[in-house]
C-alpha positions as CSV (number, residue, x, y, z in Angstrom):
1,M,0.0,0.0,0.0
2,R,1.0,3.6,-0.5
3,I,0.4,5.3,2.9
4,G,0.4,9.0,3.7
5,L,2.0,9.7,7.1
6,F,0.6,12.6,9.3
7,A,3.1,13.6,12.0
8,T,0.8,15.6,14.3
9,C,2.0,18.7,16.1
10,L,3.4,16.9,19.1
11,G,5.1,14.3,16.9
12,D,6.7,17.0,14.9
13,T,7.9,19.2,17.8
14,L,8.3,17.0,20.8
15,F,8.0,13.3,20.0
16,P,9.6,12.7,16.5
17,E,10.6,9.1,17.5
18,A,6.9,8.1,17.5
19,V,6.6,9.3,13.9
20,K,9.8,7.8,12.8
21,S,8.9,4.5,14.3
22,T,5.5,4.5,12.5
23,A,7.4,5.0,9.2
24,V,10.0,2.3,10.1
25,L,7.3,-0.2,11.1
26,L,5.2,0.2,8.0
27,A,8.2,0.1,5.7
28,R,9.3,-3.1,7.4
29,L,5.9,-4.6,6.6
30,G,6.5,-3.8,2.9
31,H,4.5,-0.5,2.5
32,D,5.4,2.7,0.7
33,V,5.3,5.5,3.4
34,V,5.0,9.1,2.1
35,F,5.4,12.2,4.2
36,P,3.7,15.2,2.5
37,P,6.0,18.1,3.4
38,E,3.4,20.8,3.4
39,Q,1.3,19.2,6.2
40,T,0.3,21.3,9.2
41,C,-1.8,21.0,12.3
42,C,-5.1,19.2,11.9
43,G,-6.9,21.9,13.8
44,Q,-8.1,19.7,16.7
45,M,-6.9,22.1,19.4
46,H,-8.9,25.0,17.9
47,V,-12.1,23.0,17.7
48,N,-11.7,21.5,21.2
49,T,-11.3,25.0,22.6
50,G,-14.4,26.3,20.9
51,Y,-12.9,28.0,17.8
52,Q,-14.6,26.1,15.0
53,R,-14.2,28.7,12.2
54,E,-10.5,29.4,12.7
55,P,-9.2,25.9,11.7
56,V,-10.9,26.0,8.2
57,P,-7.5,26.7,6.5
58,L,-5.9,23.9,8.4
59,V,-8.7,21.5,7.5
60,R,-8.5,22.5,3.9
61,N,-4.7,22.0,3.9
62,F,-5.1,18.6,5.4
63,A,-7.6,17.6,2.7
64,E,-5.3,18.9,0.0
65,Q,-2.2,17.2,1.3
66,F,-3.7,13.8,2.0
67,G,-6.4,13.8,-0.6
68,D,-3.9,12.5,-3.2
69,A,-5.7,9.6,-4.9
70,S,-2.5,7.6,-4.9
71,F,-2.7,7.3,-1.2
72,D,-4.4,4.0,-0.3
73,A,-4.5,5.1,3.4
74,V,-3.6,7.9,5.7
75,V,-2.1,7.0,9.1
76,M,-1.1,8.9,12.2
77,P,0.3,7.8,15.6
78,S,-2.5,9.6,17.4
79,G,-6.0,8.6,18.3
80,S,-7.0,12.1,19.1
81,C,-5.8,13.5,15.7
82,A,-7.4,10.6,13.8
83,G,-10.6,11.3,15.7
84,S,-10.4,15.0,14.7
85,V,-10.0,14.1,11.0
86,R,-12.8,11.6,11.1
87,H,-15.3,13.6,13.1
88,Q,-14.4,17.2,13.7
89,H,-13.3,18.0,10.1
90,E,-16.7,17.1,8.8
91,I,-18.3,19.5,11.4
92,V,-16.0,22.4,10.4
93,A,-16.5,21.8,6.7
94,E,-20.3,21.6,7.0
95,R,-20.6,24.8,9.1
96,Y,-17.9,27.0,7.5
97,G,-16.6,25.4,4.4
98,D,-17.7,25.2,0.7
99,A,-18.7,22.2,-1.4
100,A,-15.1,21.5,-2.4
101,L,-13.9,21.4,1.2
102,R,-16.8,19.1,2.2
103,A,-15.9,16.7,-0.7
104,G,-12.2,16.8,0.2
105,V,-12.9,16.1,3.8
106,A,-15.2,13.2,3.1
107,A,-12.6,11.6,0.7
108,V,-9.8,11.8,3.3
109,K,-12.0,10.8,6.2
110,A,-12.8,7.5,4.5
111,K,-9.1,6.4,4.4
112,T,-7.7,7.9,7.6
113,Y,-6.7,5.6,10.5
114,E,-4.9,5.6,13.8
115,L,-1.9,3.2,13.7
116,S,-3.5,0.2,15.5
117,E,-6.6,0.4,13.3
118,L,-4.5,0.4,10.1
119,L,-2.4,-2.5,11.2
120,V,-5.3,-4.8,12.5
121,D,-8.3,-3.7,10.4
122,V,-6.7,-2.7,7.1
123,L,-3.5,-4.6,6.8
124,G,-4.8,-7.6,8.7
125,V,-1.7,-8.1,10.9
126,E,-1.3,-8.5,14.6
127,D,2.2,-9.9,14.9
128,V,4.5,-7.3,13.3
129,G,7.7,-9.0,14.2
130,A,8.4,-6.8,17.2
131,Y,10.7,-7.7,20.1
132,F,10.5,-5.8,23.4
133,P,11.8,-7.7,26.5
134,H,10.3,-5.3,29.1
135,R,7.4,-5.2,31.5
136,V,4.7,-3.0,29.9
137,T,1.3,-1.7,30.8
138,Y,-1.1,-0.1,28.3
139,H,-3.2,3.1,28.8
140,P,-6.1,3.4,26.4
141,T,-6.5,7.1,25.6
142,C,-9.9,8.7,25.6
143,H,-10.2,9.6,21.9
144,S,-9.0,6.2,20.8
145,L,-11.3,4.4,23.3
146,R,-14.4,6.5,23.0
147,M,-14.3,8.3,19.6
148,L,-12.5,5.8,17.4
149,R,-13.4,2.7,19.5
150,V,-10.2,0.9,18.7
151,G,-11.0,-1.5,21.5
152,E,-8.6,-4.4,21.8
153,K,-6.5,-3.6,18.7
154,P,-3.5,-2.1,20.5
155,L,-3.6,-4.9,23.0
156,K,-3.7,-7.6,20.3
157,L,-0.6,-6.0,18.8
158,L,1.2,-5.9,22.2
159,R,0.3,-9.5,23.0
160,A,2.0,-10.6,19.9
161,V,5.3,-8.8,20.7
162,D,8.2,-11.3,21.3
163,S,9.4,-11.4,25.0
164,I,7.1,-8.7,26.3
165,D,5.7,-8.9,29.8
166,L,2.3,-7.2,29.3
167,V,0.4,-6.4,32.5
168,E,-3.1,-5.1,32.9
169,L,-3.5,-1.6,34.0
170,P,-6.1,-1.2,36.9
171,E,-9.0,1.2,35.9
172,A,-7.4,1.4,32.5
173,D,-10.4,3.2,30.9
174,S,-10.3,6.1,33.2
175,C,-9.0,9.4,31.8
176,C,-5.4,10.5,32.6
177,G,-6.6,14.1,33.1
178,F,-4.8,15.7,30.1
179,G,-7.5,16.7,27.6
180,G,-5.4,19.5,26.0
181,T,-6.5,22.9,27.4
182,F,-8.5,21.0,30.0
183,A,-5.3,20.5,31.9
184,V,-4.7,24.2,31.9
185,K,-8.2,25.5,32.6
186,N,-9.0,22.8,35.2
187,A,-5.6,22.2,36.7
188,D,-6.7,20.9,40.1
189,T,-9.1,18.4,38.6
190,S,-6.5,17.4,36.0
191,T,-3.9,16.8,38.6
192,A,-6.2,14.7,40.7
193,M,-7.0,12.5,37.7
194,L,-3.3,12.2,36.9
195,Q,-2.6,11.1,40.5
196,D,-5.1,8.3,40.2
197,K,-3.6,7.2,36.9
198,M,-0.1,7.3,38.3
199,R,-1.1,5.2,41.3
200,N,-2.6,2.5,39.0
201,I,0.5,2.5,36.8
202,S,2.8,2.2,39.8
203,A,0.8,-0.7,41.0
204,T,1.7,-2.7,37.9
205,E,5.4,-2.3,38.5
206,A,5.8,-1.8,34.8
207,D,9.1,-0.6,33.2
208,V,7.0,1.1,30.5
209,C,3.6,2.7,30.2
210,T,2.5,2.8,26.6
211,A,-0.3,4.4,24.7
212,G,-1.3,5.5,21.2
213,D,-1.2,9.3,21.9
214,S,1.9,11.3,22.7
215,S,-0.2,14.0,24.4
216,C,-1.4,11.6,27.1
217,L,2.1,10.1,27.5
218,M,3.5,13.6,27.9
219,H,1.1,14.3,30.7
220,I,1.5,10.9,32.4
221,G,5.3,10.9,31.8
222,G,5.7,14.3,33.4
223,G,3.9,13.1,36.5
224,L,5.8,9.9,36.7
225,S,9.1,11.7,36.4
226,R,8.2,14.1,39.2
227,I,7.5,11.3,41.6
228,R,10.6,9.5,40.3
229,S,8.6,6.3,39.8
230,G,11.1,4.6,37.5
231,T,8.4,3.9,34.9
232,R,9.0,5.5,31.6
233,T,6.4,6.3,28.9
234,L,6.8,5.1,25.3
235,H,4.5,5.4,22.3
236,L,3.0,2.1,21.0
237,A,4.7,2.7,17.6
238,Q,8.2,2.6,19.3
239,I,7.5,-0.8,20.9
240,L,6.1,-2.2,17.6
241,A,9.1,-0.9,15.6
242,A,11.7,-2.5,17.9
243,T,13.1,-5.9,16.7
244,R,15.9,-8.3,17.8
245,T,18.2,-6.8,15.2
246,S,17.2,-3.2,16.0
247,P,16.1,-3.3,19.6
248,Y,14.8,-0.4,21.7
249,V,17.6,1.0,23.8
250,P,16.3,3.0,26.7
251,T,18.1,5.9,28.3
252,E,18.7,5.6,32.1
253,A,15.3,5.7,33.9
254,V,14.6,8.4,36.4
255,R,14.4,6.8,39.8
């Protein structure tokens, strides 16, 4: 397949390894991964904060960059951005766009996937040849869980990883408290939710907490580092991209 790769804002600026790992993984599976260089933000943060007219140029650019008919699919290492493209773009286009934008949004929406969706539902693969000899727990992020409904797909992929010690996260489906600007506007509530999440992660004694969204991992990872838990956060793509010949090499954990 020829697959368009959307980096996301956080991937581009703070977590490039998650984006690189997505490309490495898909290329290893035999697919042609293309990175449109003119891509920008998907506009999710604007819509989530109540500014639905402002992201029209961003939505239009996304449709133009990834609407290339040669792309069989569009993938992103983010459940929240995939949710934005599949749900919010249509709302923005219907309310503030023109016919061309609505058509472009519909075309791209139909072939846009979060990474685990693409692997399991489209490519039909669960064992991607990964090797990760570490104790891991998985946090299902809110948009992937409730908007995209990816369900067990990330766990199916993790269970197939060679030498992984996968442990269940207590109260896994509870929010970590990030929610973008929610964490700024409702800092006390966000912090309380994060404390609950960290307590449950610590109970697993995992070396790594993984998820499909760098934003949630940033929030959780910041909290874990402050309490010096020794558990690091790592994007799902980085685990799946690791192999015996090219293993993941962690930096020294904060303890």
